Backbone as a chain_set.jsonl record, in Angstrom:
{"seq": "XXXXXXXXXXXXXXXXXXXXXXXXXXXXXXXXXXXXXXXXXXXXXXXXXXXXXXXXXXXXXXXXXXXXXXXXXXXXXXXXXXXXXXXXXXXXXXXXXXXXXXXXXXXXXXXXXXXXXXXXXXXXXXXXXXXXXXXXXXXXXXXX", "coords": {"N": [[-3.31, 23.482, -13.941], [-5.636, 21.348, -16.373], [-9.326, 20.811, -15.64], [-10.461, 17.598, -16.448], [-7.616, 16.66, -16.091], [-6.788, 16.896, -13.32], [-8.686, 15.514, -12.606], [-8.301, 12.897, -12.809], [-5.318, 12.806, -11.772], [-6.798, 12.724, -8.984], [-8.037, 10.094, -9.013], [-6.102, 8.686, -9.183], [-4.742, 8.594, -7.109], [-6.359, 8.088, -5.38], [-6.919, 5.893, -6.272], [-4.319, 4.611, -5.403], [-4.317, 4.957, -2.681], [-6.086, 3.108, -1.539], [-5.072, 0.652, -2.43], [-2.137, 0.614, -1.318], [-3.315, 0.635, 1.515], [-4.731, -1.555, 1.505], [-2.676, -3.749, 0.588], [-1.625, -3.133, 2.789], [-2.778, -4.382, 4.81], [-3.363, -6.774, 4.4], [-0.675, -8.401, 4.576], [-0.054, -7.431, 7.606], [-2.34, -9.184, 8.454], [-1.61, -11.504, 7.673], [1.163, -11.903, 9.195], [-0.287, -11.191, 11.955], [-2.305, -13.525, 12.299], [-1.32, -15.965, 10.906], [1.47, -15.659, 11.286], [1.656, -14.857, 13.694], [3.373, -12.668, 14.71], [2.916, -10.866, 17.137], [4.95, -7.99, 17.308], [5.884, -7.597, 15.311], [3.632, -7.089, 13.356], [1.825, -5.236, 14.588], [3.521, -2.876, 13.908], [3.35, -2.587, 11.611], [0.492, -2.424, 11.347], [0.518, 0.469, 12.614], [1.525, 1.461, 10.363], [0.328, 1.59, 8.446], [-2.295, 2.39, 9.161], [-1.197, 5.444, 9.185], [-0.474, 6.132, 7.346], [-3.39, 5.891, 6.138], [-4.098, 8.244, 7.573], [-2.818, 10.434, 6.829], [-4.212, 11.736, 4.049], [-7.073, 11.927, 4.997], [-8.582, 14.077, 6.013], [-9.274, 15.022, 3.111], [-10.604, 13.249, 2.016], [-13.149, 12.775, 0.79], [-12.673, 14.475, -1.489], [-11.291, 12.834, -2.931], [-13.078, 10.275, -3.693], [-15.099, 11.185, -4.251], [-14.285, 10.93, -7.021], [-13.868, 8.784, -7.808], [-13.685, 5.773, -9.769], [-15.043, 2.912, -9.849], [-16.697, 1.156, -11.624], [-16.177, 1.941, -14.369], [-13.567, 1.573, -14.589], [-10.646, 0.517, -15.972], [-8.856, -1.252, -15.457], [-10.339, -2.929, -13.327], [-10.852, -5.537, -15.148], [-8.156, -6.819, -15.77], [-6.486, -9.77, -15.267], [-6.033, -11.623, -12.608], [-2.481, -12.292, -10.438], [-1.932, -16.037, -9.227], [-0.857, -16.465, -6.523], [0.445, -18.914, -4.428], [1.791, -19.5, -2.004], [2.135, -18.394, 1.46], [4.819, -17.126, 1.716], [5.105, -15.831, -0.843], [2.468, -14.107, -0.922], [2.968, -12.725, 1.382], [5.144, -11.292, 0.769], [4.685, -10.1, -2.16], [2.464, -8.414, -1.024], [3.598, -6.397, 0.531], [5.458, -5.357, -1.721], [3.543, -4.499, -3.213], [2.167, -2.398, -1.69], [4.407, -0.764, -1.198], [5.097, -0.097, -3.77], [2.678, 1.651, -4.315], [2.687, 3.516, -2.26], [4.83, 5.333, -3.42], [3.777, 6.061, -5.941], [2.08, 7.698, -4.955], [3.791, 9.5, -3.323], [4.209, 10.621, -4.98], [2.182, 12.069, -6.682], [1.142, 13.487, -5.086], [1.963, 15.583, -5.171], [0.969, 17.406, -7.226], [-1.771, 17.763, -6.066], [-2.015, 17.878, -3.326], [0.701, 18.871, -1.971], [2.081, 19.051, 0.229], [1.701, 16.733, 1.407], [3.546, 14.793, 0.326], [5.873, 14.485, 1.626], [5.378, 13.108, 3.834], [4.396, 10.339, 2.586], [6.633, 9.473, 1.732], [8.236, 9.031, 3.669], [6.459, 7.507, 5.638], [6.494, 5.307, 3.09], [9.679, 4.226, 3.55], [9.537, 3.535, 6.241], [8.214, 1.205, 5.649], [10.094, -0.392, 3.787], [11.624, -0.995, 5.751], [10.553, -2.306, 7.157], [9.99, -4.422, 6.123], [12.777, -5.571, 5.659], [12.7, -6.201, 8.407], [11.179, -8.47, 8.765], [11.8, -10.256, 6.631], [14.642, -11.133, 7.382], [13.832, -11.892, 10.039], [11.952, -13.989, 9.354], [13.687, -15.446, 7.699], [14.394, -18.319, 6.74], [12.317, -19.09, 6.277], [10.678, -17.647, 4.052], [12.737, -17.593, 1.799], [12.685, -20.57, 1.2], [10.216, -20.762, 0.37], [9.888, -19.676, -1.174], [11.046, -20.436, -3.642]], "CA": [[-3.856, 22.185, -14.29], [-7.355, 21.059, -16.488], [-10.04, 19.692, -14.824], [-10.078, 16.393, -16.563], [-6.423, 15.977, -15.508], [-7.157, 16.72, -12.178], [-9.555, 14.575, -11.954], [-7.446, 11.789, -13.132], [-4.673, 12.554, -10.486], [-7.578, 12.629, -8.1], [-8.452, 8.992, -9.286], [-4.62, 7.756, -9.101], [-4.456, 9.363, -5.533], [-7.764, 7.311, -4.242], [-6.546, 4.065, -6.202], [-2.981, 4.217, -4.261], [-4.686, 4.943, -1.511], [-6.734, 2.163, -1.346], [-3.619, -0.571, -2.87], [-1.495, 0.52, -0.224], [-4.005, 0.137, 2.878], [-4.998, -3.073, 1.377], [-1.686, -4.173, 0.986], [-0.228, -3.261, 4.243], [-3.835, -5.395, 5.581], [-2.475, -8.226, 4.08], [0.804, -8.355, 5.654], [-0.686, -7.473, 8.725], [-2.975, -9.93, 9.09], [-0.526, -12.769, 7.71], [2.125, -11.394, 10.457], [-0.722, -11.489, 12.968], [-3.379, -14.544, 12.543], [-0.719, -17.142, 10.635], [2.884, -15.828, 11.711], [1.703, -15.002, 15.344], [4.075, -11.966, 15.683], [2.769, -9.348, 17.637], [5.605, -7.003, 17.228], [5.778, -7.006, 13.67], [2.042, -6.778, 13.043], [1.702, -3.894, 14.866], [4.426, -1.97, 13.203], [2.943, -2.943, 10.159], [-0.578, -1.967, 11.423], [0.757, 1.645, 12.735], [1.885, 2.224, 9.272], [-1.824, 1.414, 7.759], [-3.396, 3.897, 10.173], [-0.176, 6.588, 9.374], [-1.356, 6.11, 5.51], [-4.99, 6.35, 5.898], [-4.55, 9.71, 8.28], [-2.322, 11.36, 5.516], [-5.06, 12.681, 3.37], [-8.559, 11.249, 5.629], [-9.74, 15.186, 5.537], [-9.544, 15.122, 1.942], [-11.147, 11.864, 1.601], [-14.045, 12.918, -0.255], [-12.097, 14.931, -2.436], [-11.047, 11.457, -4.056], [-13.666, 9.063, -3.215], [-15.725, 11.777, -5.685], [-13.616, 10.878, -8.815], [-13.652, 6.749, -7.983], [-15.367, 5.23, -11.157], [-14.828, 1.598, -9.952], [-17.377, 0.088, -12.125], [-15.561, 2.054, -15.805], [-12.571, 1.523, -14.843], [-10.438, -0.871, -17.363], [-8.068, -2.364, -14.707], [-11.09, -3.666, -13.397], [-11.104, -6.831, -15.84], [-7.217, -7.643, -15.757], [-6.363, -10.642, -14.253], [-4.63, -11.609, -10.854], [-1.511, -13.32, -10.74], [-1.879, -16.567, -8.373], [0.021, -16.943, -5.387], [0.172, -19.895, -3.439], [2.478, -19.684, -0.635], [2.108, -17.681, 2.235], [5.568, -15.842, 1.822], [4.833, -15.229, -2.215], [1.94, -13.423, -0.576], [3.387, -11.304, 1.97], [6.245, -9.94, 0.086], [4.083, -8.801, -3.031], [1.773, -7.094, -0.839], [4.839, -5.946, 0.614], [5.981, -4.307, -2.689], [1.95, -3.361, -3.477], [2.406, -0.893, -0.614], [5.863, 0.277, -1.482], [4.663, 0.812, -5.343], [1.725, 2.476, -4.365], [3.269, 4.542, -1.477], [5.725, 6.111, -4.355], [3.112, 7.381, -6.193], [1.03, 8.398, -3.621], [4.443, 10.475, -2.725], [4.303, 11.469, -6.484], [1.268, 12.453, -7.634], [0.025, 13.874, -4.483], [3.047, 16.653, -4.909], [0.63, 17.807, -7.617], [-3.035, 18.265, -5.479], [-1.684, 18.436, -1.955], [1.955, 18.294, -1.71], [2.568, 19.006, 2.037], [1.983, 14.916, 1.858], [4.649, 14.279, -0.392], [6.78, 13.6, 2.403], [4.902, 12.026, 4.916], [4.355, 9.605, 2.139], [7.895, 9.182, 1.706], [8.059, 8.904, 5.208], [5.906, 5.801, 5.094], [7.718, 4.395, 2.227], [11.031, 3.746, 4.203], [9.43, 2.489, 6.563], [7.859, 0.181, 4.44], [11.307, -0.66, 3.228], [12.39, -1.132, 6.81], [9.359, -3.684, 7.813], [10.01, -5.737, 5.08], [13.704, -5.952, 6.016], [13.006, -7.122, 9.411], [10.406, -9.439, 8.319], [12.483, -10.921, 5.703], [15.365, -11.337, 8.501], [13.676, -13.242, 11.102], [11.592, -15.182, 8.775], [14.322, -15.866, 5.791], [14.418, -19.492, 6.399], [10.944, -19.679, 5.798], [10.49, -16.795, 2.921], [13.579, -18.22, 0.766], [11.82, -21.89, 0.86], [8.819, -21.066, -0.313], [10.074, -18.436, -2.798], [12.317, -21.348, -4.352]], "C": [[-5.521, 22.432, -14.474], [-8.429, 20.223, -15.132], [-10.041, 18.089, -14.802], [-8.433, 15.909, -16.113], [-6.273, 15.702, -14.221], [-7.767, 16.118, -11.955], [-9.011, 13.478, -11.865], [-6.059, 11.656, -11.706], [-5.655, 12.225, -9.147], [-7.82, 11.082, -7.816], [-7.563, 7.843, -9.183], [-4.397, 8.111, -7.214], [-5.518, 8.037, -5.087], [-7.598, 5.885, -4.424], [-5.119, 3.453, -5.574], [-3.458, 3.972, -3.12], [-5.037, 3.515, -1.078], [-5.724, 0.758, -1.585], [-2.958, -0.147, -1.548], [-1.938, 0.474, 0.94], [-4.345, -1.259, 2.57], [-3.584, -4.096, 1.59], [-1.09, -4.398, 2.269], [-1.557, -4.641, 4.896], [-3.266, -6.705, 5.667], [-1.667, -9.061, 4.878], [0.21, -8.337, 7.182], [-1.5, -8.21, 9.573], [-2.538, -11.44, 8.871], [0.506, -12.71, 8.692], [0.793, -11.878, 11.941], [-1.605, -12.599, 13.329], [-2.293, -15.976, 11.799], [0.773, -17.048, 11.213], [2.486, -15.691, 13.683], [2.9, -14.233, 15.752], [3.88, -10.971, 15.518], [3.44, -8.147, 17.74], [5.351, -6.437, 15.888], [4.212, -6.512, 12.914], [1.944, -5.515, 13.343], [2.393, -2.465, 14.358], [3.757, -1.509, 11.957], [1.005, -1.904, 10.376], [-0.725, -0.221, 12.117], [0.953, 2.526, 11.405], [0.766, 2.317, 8.02], [-2.385, 2.621, 8.639], [-2.623, 4.707, 9.839], [-0.67, 6.734, 7.777], [-2.158, 7.129, 5.609], [-5.071, 8.13, 6.805], [-4.112, 10.631, 7.482], [-3.194, 12.232, 5.001], [-6.908, 11.726, 3.809], [-9.305, 12.607, 4.93], [-9.527, 15.582, 3.982], [-9.817, 14.383, 1.219], [-12.342, 12.054, 0.468], [-14.128, 13.823, -1.462], [-11.981, 13.525, -3.842], [-11.729, 10.627, -4.587], [-14.816, 9.599, -4.578], [-15.431, 11.431, -6.989], [-13.586, 9.523, -8.816], [-14.828, 6.78, -9.098], [-14.898, 3.559, -11.273], [-15.534, 0.112, -11.411], [-16.789, 0.159, -13.602], [-13.936, 1.531, -15.169], [-11.909, -0.154, -15.035], [-9.213, -1.62, -16.236], [-9.273, -3.131, -13.846], [-11.154, -5.455, -13.393], [-9.703, -7.326, -15.94], [-7.167, -8.37, -14.81], [-5.241, -11.07, -13.464], [-3.739, -12.974, -11.199], [-1.688, -14.516, -9.453], [-0.578, -16.585, -7.155], [-0.18, -17.701, -4.456], [0.577, -19.991, -2.553], [2.538, -18.499, -0.124], [3.643, -16.945, 2.346], [5.764, -15.606, 0.431], [3.438, -14.056, -1.75], [1.996, -12.185, 0.424], [4.549, -10.481, 1.122], [5.401, -9.022, -1.354], [3.649, -8.038, -2.656], [2.5, -5.962, -0.231], [5.235, -4.723, -0.092], [4.579, -3.609, -3.051], [2.251, -2.159, -2.653], [3.66, -0.238, -0.585], [5.519, 1.228, -2.623], [3.779, 1.926, -5.146], [2.116, 4.029, -3.733], [4.322, 5.308, -2.495], [4.895, 6.643, -4.887], [2.21, 8.221, -6.114], [2.279, 9.462, -3.563], [4.59, 11.616, -4.258], [3.301, 12.624, -7.436], [0.332, 13.556, -6.489], [1.317, 15.741, -4.267], [2.354, 18.421, -5.857], [-0.686, 19.038, -7.053], [-2.718, 18.498, -3.901], [-0.153, 17.88, -1.532], [2.578, 18.502, -0.561], [2.093, 17.428, 2.235], [2.345, 14.223, 1.271], [5.342, 13.357, 0.445], [6.498, 12.661, 3.396], [4.536, 10.792, 3.579], [5.471, 8.519, 2.247], [8.315, 8.43, 2.736], [7.877, 7.436, 5.79], [6.179, 4.887, 3.815], [8.62, 3.566, 2.644], [10.423, 3.312, 4.955], [8.647, 1.403, 6.337], [9.205, -1.25, 4.378], [12.035, -1.278, 4.622], [12.051, -2.552, 7.858], [10.144, -4.782, 7.524], [11.73, -6.223, 5.704], [13.671, -6.843, 7.25], [11.948, -8.542, 9.665], [11.143, -10.054, 7.7], [13.947, -11.605, 7.113], [14.795, -12.698, 9.426], [12.604, -13.884, 10.463], [12.46, -15.026, 7.326], [14.366, -16.949, 5.727], [12.572, -19.821, 5.281], [10.28, -18.862, 3.992], [11.468, -17.422, 1.987], [12.898, -19.668, 0.367], [10.948, -21.697, 0.492], [8.615, -20.069, -1.491], [10.332, -19.407, -3.693], [11.215, -21.894, -5.54]], "O": [[-6.351, 23.016, -13.777], [-8.251, 19.448, -14.192], [-9.796, 17.373, -13.831], [-8.222, 14.73, -15.828], [-5.793, 14.648, -13.804], [-7.69, 15.816, -10.764], [-9.159, 12.891, -10.793], [-5.916, 10.713, -10.929], [-5.203, 11.453, -8.301], [-7.832, 10.687, -6.651], [-7.819, 6.641, -9.119], [-3.701, 7.476, -6.422], [-5.101, 7.1, -4.407], [-7.821, 4.96, -3.643], [-4.852, 2.277, -5.327], [-3.172, 2.957, -2.486], [-4.308, 2.861, -0.332], [-5.781, -0.132, -0.736], [-3.414, -0.752, -0.578], [-1.048, 0.252, 1.761], [-4.213, -2.104, 3.455], [-3.443, -4.95, 2.466], [-0.401, -5.306, 2.734], [-1.148, -5.704, 5.364], [-2.866, -7.43, 6.578], [-1.887, -10.046, 5.583], [0.089, -9.398, 7.794], [-1.579, -8.156, 10.8], [-2.905, -12.385, 9.57], [0.742, -13.847, 9.101], [1.038, -12.773, 12.75], [-1.787, -12.79, 14.532], [-2.585, -17.08, 12.26], [1.338, -18.075, 11.589], [2.991, -16.323, 14.611], [3.558, -14.596, 16.727], [4.17, -10.183, 14.618], [2.819, -7.182, 18.185], [4.87, -5.382, 15.473], [3.998, -5.653, 12.059], [1.968, -4.656, 12.461], [1.926, -1.327, 14.412], [3.663, -0.386, 11.462], [0.564, -1.004, 9.661], [-1.829, 0.324, 12.154], [0.715, 3.724, 11.253], [0.606, 3.015, 7.018], [-2.858, 3.703, 8.291], [-3.302, 5.664, 10.213], [-1.284, 7.718, 7.364], [-2.096, 8.345, 5.426], [-5.956, 8.965, 6.618], [-4.788, 11.642, 7.295], [-3.131, 13.417, 5.328], [-7.63, 11.115, 3.022], [-10.094, 12.637, 3.986], [-9.699, 16.786, 3.793], [-9.562, 14.422, 0.015], [-12.328, 11.459, -0.61], [-15.085, 13.997, -2.217], [-12.37, 13.38, -5.001], [-11.44, 10.113, -5.668], [-15.251, 8.908, -5.499], [-16.187, 11.597, -7.946], [-13.26, 8.988, -9.876], [-15.935, 7.276, -9.311], [-14.521, 3.002, -12.304], [-15.182, -0.988, -11.836], [-16.715, -0.879, -14.26], [-13.341, 0.928, -16.062], [-12.241, -1.275, -14.65], [-8.829, -2.742, -16.565], [-8.926, -4.304, -13.709], [-11.338, -6.289, -12.506], [-9.756, -8.514, -16.259], [-7.571, -8.082, -13.683], [-4.021, -10.948, -13.577], [-3.961, -14.035, -11.783], [-1.577, -13.917, -8.383], [0.611, -16.777, -7.408], [-0.946, -17.353, -3.557], [-0.114, -20.669, -1.793], [2.878, -17.53, -0.803], [3.65, -16.056, 3.198], [6.841, -15.026, 0.293], [3.497, -13.016, -2.405], [1.397, -11.11, 0.385], [4.671, -9.267, 0.958], [5.439, -7.811, -1.567], [3.805, -6.916, -3.136], [2.166, -4.787, -0.386], [5.369, -3.583, 0.351], [4.468, -2.388, -3.168], [2.552, -1.057, -3.11], [3.865, 0.793, 0.056], [5.532, 2.456, -2.708], [3.989, 3.02, -5.67], [2.002, 5.149, -4.231], [4.648, 6.306, -1.852], [4.832, 7.844, -4.624], [1.708, 9.103, -6.81], [1.825, 10.584, -3.789], [4.911, 12.789, -4.447], [3.491, 13.473, -8.307], [-0.685, 14.196, -6.755], [1.295, 16.63, -3.416], [2.644, 19.604, -5.683], [-0.799, 20.247, -7.256], [-3.308, 19.424, -3.345], [0.12, 16.824, -0.959], [3.718, 18.063, -0.415], [2.178, 16.986, 3.381], [1.927, 13.065, 1.265], [5.498, 12.141, 0.336], [7.157, 11.68, 3.739], [4.28, 9.873, 4.357], [5.44, 7.343, 2.608], [8.716, 7.27, 2.639], [8.665, 6.587, 6.205], [5.96, 3.676, 3.848], [8.612, 2.375, 2.334], [10.428, 2.112, 4.68], [8.582, 0.621, 7.286], [9.222, -2.429, 4.732], [13.0, -2.029, 4.481], [12.627, -3.294, 8.654], [10.711, -5.659, 8.175], [11.784, -7.341, 6.218], [14.297, -7.899, 7.344], [12.02, -9.379, 10.565], [11.423, -10.965, 8.479], [13.784, -12.739, 7.563], [15.122, -13.883, 9.496], [12.114, -14.63, 11.311], [12.056, -14.631, 6.232], [14.407, -17.257, 4.535], [12.095, -20.378, 4.292], [9.655, -19.434, 3.099], [10.812, -17.955, 1.092], [12.595, -19.841, -0.814], [10.478, -22.731, 0.019], [7.732, -19.788, -2.301], [9.741, -19.225, -4.758], [11.591, -22.664, -6.424]]}, "num_chains": 1, "name": "protein.A"}
């Protein structure tokens, strides 16, 4: 793989690791401080920590390629989410999408990590279902 392409892949992985952890943290804090669900917030916390550990030893490779100043995505407008339920759902989706990207792109530079990202993605799908089933009335009411 050409050096420029390798750097691009490393940037994609770095951005999606950040995106995934951030999304999970928003859900974790929502469950912990707003909904007060100790069981579910701890499950999300475990997933967040597991995602962080997958490539922790290669952290330096990814951060070296980070360019947050020149990143064209930095200037993209954010969509406004005004309801707590929308925040939770949006951040679960953010984590799932970034885990899928990590699963695919890690195959190029750290193939052994791909299966771990897939496992975490399915854990987030299950957590989303558990959150939805437990708080269905709340989530449906606020997303109408």
